[in-house]
C-alpha positions in Angstrom: 3.6 9.0 63.0 4.0 7.5 66.5 2.1 9.5 69.2 5.2 10.1 71.2 6.8 11.8 68.2 4.2 14.5 68.5 5.4 15.4 72.1 9.0 16.1 71.3 11.8 16.0 73.8 11.2 16.7 77.5 12.7 16.3 80.9 10.9 14.9 84.0 11.8 16.0 87.5 10.6 15.4 91.0 8.4 18.3 92.3 10.7 20.2 94.7 9.6 20.0 98.3 10.8 23.5 99.0 7.9 24.8 97.0 5.4 23.5 99.5 5.6 26.4 102.0 4.9 28.9 99.1 1.9 26.8 98.1 0.7 26.8 101.7 1.0 30.6 101.8 -1.1 30.9 98.6 -3.8 28.5 99.9 -4.1 30.3 103.3 -3.7 33.8 101.7 -6.6 33.1 99.3 -8.9 32.7 102.3 -8.1 36.2 103.5 -10.5 39.0 102.8 -7.8 41.2 101.3 -8.9 44.3 99.4 -6.4 45.7 96.9 -5.8 49.5 96.3 -3.9 50.5 93.2 -1.8 53.7 93.5 0.4 55.7 91.3 2.8 57.8 93.3 5.2 60.6 92.2 8.6 59.6 93.6 10.7 62.1 91.6 12.0 63.9 94.7 12.9 60.6 96.4 14.8 59.3 93.3 16.7 62.5 93.0 17.6 62.4 96.7 18.8 58.9 96.4 21.0 59.7 93.4 22.3 62.9 95.1 23.3 61.0 98.3 25.2 58.4 96.3 27.0 61.1 94.3 28.0 63.1 97.4 28.7 60.3 99.9 28.9 57.1 97.9 26.1 55.6 100.0 23.7 53.6 98.0 20.1 53.4 99.3 17.8 50.8 98.0 14.5 52.1 96.5 12.7 49.2 98.1 14.5 49.8 101.4 13.2 53.4 101.4 9.7 52.2 100.7 9.9 49.9 103.6 10.9 52.9 105.8 7.9 54.9 104.5 5.5 52.0 105.0 6.7 51.3 108.5 6.4 55.0 109.4 2.9 55.2 108.1 1.9 51.9 109.9 3.4 53.2 113.2 1.0 56.2 113.0 -2.0 54.0 112.0 -1.3 50.9 114.0 -4.7 49.4 113.6 -3.8 48.5 110.0 -1.3 45.8 111.1 -3.3 44.4 113.9 -3.7 40.6 114.4 -6.7 38.7 115.7 -6.5 36.8 118.9 -9.4 34.4 118.9 -12.8 35.8 117.7 -13.1 38.6 120.2 -9.8 40.3 120.5 -7.2 42.2 118.5 -3.5 42.6 119.2 -2.2 46.0 118.1 1.7 46.1 118.0 3.9 49.1 118.5 6.9 47.6 116.6 6.4 47.3 112.9 8.2 44.1 111.6 8.3 44.1 107.8 8.9 41.0 105.8 10.7 41.6 102.5 11.0 39.0 99.8 14.5 38.1 98.6 15.1 35.9 95.6 17.7 33.2 96.4 19.1 30.3 94.5 18.3 26.9 95.9 19.4 23.4 95.2 22.5 22.5 93.2 24.6 25.5 91.9 23.8 26.2 88.3 20.5 24.3 88.5 18.6 27.6 87.9 16.1 27.0 90.7 15.2 30.1 92.7 12.9 30.7 95.6 11.5 33.9 97.0 12.6 33.8 100.6 11.2 36.0 103.4 13.5 38.1 105.6 12.1 40.1 108.5 13.2 43.7 109.1 12.6 44.1 112.8 11.3 47.4 114.2 11.5 48.9 110.7 9.6 52.0 112.0 12.7 52.9 114.1 15.2 52.5 111.3 16.4 54.8 108.5 16.3 53.9 104.8 20.1 53.5 104.8 20.0 51.0 107.7 17.2 49.0 106.2 18.9 49.0 102.8 22.2 47.7 104.3 20.2 45.1 106.3 18.5 43.8 103.2 21.7 43.6 101.2 23.3 41.7 104.1 20.4 39.3 104.1 20.9 38.6 100.4 24.4 37.5 101.1 23.6 35.3 104.2 24.2 31.6 103.7 21.0 29.6 103.3 21.2 25.9 104.3 19.8 23.3 101.9 16.2 22.8 102.6 15.7 26.2 104.3 12.9 28.5 103.2 13.5 31.6 105.2 16.6 33.7 105.5 18.0 34.0 109.1 15.5 31.5 110.3 15.7 30.5 114.0 14.4 27.0 113.2 16.7 24.0 112.8 17.2 23.0 109.2 16.1 19.5 109.8 12.8 20.7 111.1 12.1 22.7 108.0 13.1 19.8 105.8 10.7 17.5 107.5 8.0 20.1 107.3 8.3 20.5 103.6 8.0 16.7 103.1 4.8 16.4 105.1 1.4 16.1 103.4 -0.6 19.3 103.2 -3.2 18.4 105.8 -0.5 17.5 108.3 1.3 20.8 107.7 -2.0 22.6 108.2 -2.7 20.7 111.4 0.8 21.0 113.0 1.8 24.4 111.8 -0.6 26.7 110.1 -3.7 26.3 112.4 -1.7 26.7 115.6 0.2 29.7 114.1 -3.0 31.6 113.3 -4.3 31.1 116.8 -1.3 32.9 118.3 -0.7 36.5 117.0 2.5 36.7 119.0 3.9 33.6 117.2 2.8 35.1 113.9 4.7 38.3 114.5 7.8 36.4 115.6 7.9 34.1 112.6 6.6 36.3 109.8 6.1 39.9 111.0 2.9 41.9 110.5 3.6 43.7 107.2 4.9 42.4 103.8 6.6 44.4 101.2 7.4 42.7 97.9 9.0 44.3 94.8 7.8 43.5 91.3 10.0 46.0 89.6 11.2 43.6 86.9 7.6 43.3 85.7 6.3 45.8 83.1 9.5 47.6 82.3 8.8 50.5 80.0 5.3 51.0 81.4 3.3 51.3 84.6 2.6 48.0 86.3 0.8 46.8 89.4 0.9 43.4 91.0 -1.9 41.9 93.2 -0.1 39.3 95.3 -1.6 36.7 97.5 -0.4 36.6 101.2 -1.2 36.1 104.8 -0.2 39.4 106.4 -2.8 41.9 107.5 -1.0 44.5 105.3 0.7 43.7 102.0 2.5 46.2 99.7 3.5 45.3 96.2 6.0 47.7 94.5 5.6 47.8 90.7 7.8 49.3 88.0 9.2 52.8 87.9 8.3 54.9 84.8 8.9 58.4 83.5 5.9 60.3 82.3 4.6 63.9 82.0 3.4 65.5 85.2 2.2 69.0 86.1 4.3 71.0 88.6 3.4 74.7 89.3 1.1 74.7 86.1 4.1 73.4 84.0 4.3 70.0 82.2 7.6 68.3 83.2 8.9 64.8 83.3 8.3 63.0 86.5 9.0 59.6 87.9 6.1 57.4 89.1 5.9 54.0 90.8 2.9 51.7 90.7 2.0 50.6 94.3 -0.5 48.0 95.4 -1.7 48.1 99.0 -3.7 45.1 100.2 -5.5 45.5 103.6 -7.4 42.8 105.5 -11.1 43.9 105.5 -11.8 41.7 108.5 -9.6 44.1 110.6 -10.3 47.5 109.3 -12.5 49.4 106.9 -12.1 51.9 104.0 -12.0 55.2 105.9 -9.1 54.3 108.3 -7.3 52.8 105.3 -7.8 56.0 103.2 -6.1 58.0 106.0 -3.2 55.5 106.0 -2.9 55.7 102.3 -2.9 59.5 102.3 -0.1 59.5 104.9 1.9 57.0 102.9 1.5 59.1 99.7 2.6 62.2 101.5 5.7 60.4 102.9 6.7 59.0 99.5 6.0 62.1 97.5 8.0 64.3 99.9 11.1 61.9 99.9 10.6 61.2 103.6 13.9 60.5 105.4 16.2 61.1 102.5 17.3 64.7 103.3 18.8 65.9 106.5 16.8 69.0 106.8 13.5 67.4 106.1 11.0 67.0 109.0 7.5 65.7 108.5 4.9 66.2 111.2 4.6 62.9 112.8 1.7 64.0 114.9 -0.6 64.5 111.9 -4.1 63.2 112.7 -3.0 61.2 115.7 -6.5 60.9 116.8 -7.2 58.9 113.7 -4.3 56.5 114.1 -6.1 54.0 116.2 
C-alpha cells in the first residue's frame, strides 16, 4: 500500500490571520500571575426572577448580562481588584468598571463555518441595570463586523487591524502589546479592566468550570447551569447552581481582599441582585475594606 493511502482524504488551508490576536492574548495572558478560584453559587432566586419578569413584562434578561451587573457592582465596591499598573511603582484604580464580554461571531465567507470570539466592552457597567446590559450585548451581537476586524464596535480603522494581523509576532509585540501594557489608560480604553466570558455550552448536564487565559486584572468565567439538591430551612429542595471561575492578578492583590470581593459577589448573585424592584442590598457593606 502506498504511504499516502494511509492518510486518507484531507483539505489544506492557509492559517487565518484573524487568529493572531487571539494567539497574542494567550501568549501574554500566560505570563500573568493569575490565581483561579472555583465557585458554585446558588442562583435559584435569580433564575426565578428572570423567568417571572419575562412572563409578566415580556422583557428578556440575559443570564450573562445579569452576572456582568453583579460583577461590576462588586468591583465598584472593591476597586483595587481591577487596578492596573503604571510602571513599576504606581497603580491606577478606576471608578468606572468597563467589562469586556466575549461574543461569538462568524468571520470570513458566509457558510464557511469559521467563528471567532470577539470582545465587546460594556462601558460603566457598574452604573447599568441587567436589562440595559442585556440589551447592549444583544445589540452588539447584531452589529456588522467588517472583514478582518477582531473587535466589535472597534474605533480602529479596519485596514489598520488587517495590517496588524498580518505582521510577525515580534513586530506585533513591539508596536502594539508592549506600548499597550505601559499605558493603563490605553488598556482601559481598548479592552476594559474586567473580562466576563460564558462557557455555558460546556458540561451540559453537569457542573463545569473553565479556567481561561487572559490579560485583564480580573477574569470571570461562567460555567454551566445545573439543578441539584440543596438545603433550605432544613429541607432538601431542588436548586439551580452555576459554576463560576474567578481569576485575579496576584501581582495586584492578595487573598484576603479577594476573599471579601468573592463574598460580596456571592451575596449579590445568591440574592438575585437588581432583578426585583423592592430589593435593596446595602452598598456600604465593609466600605473600609473596599480599597
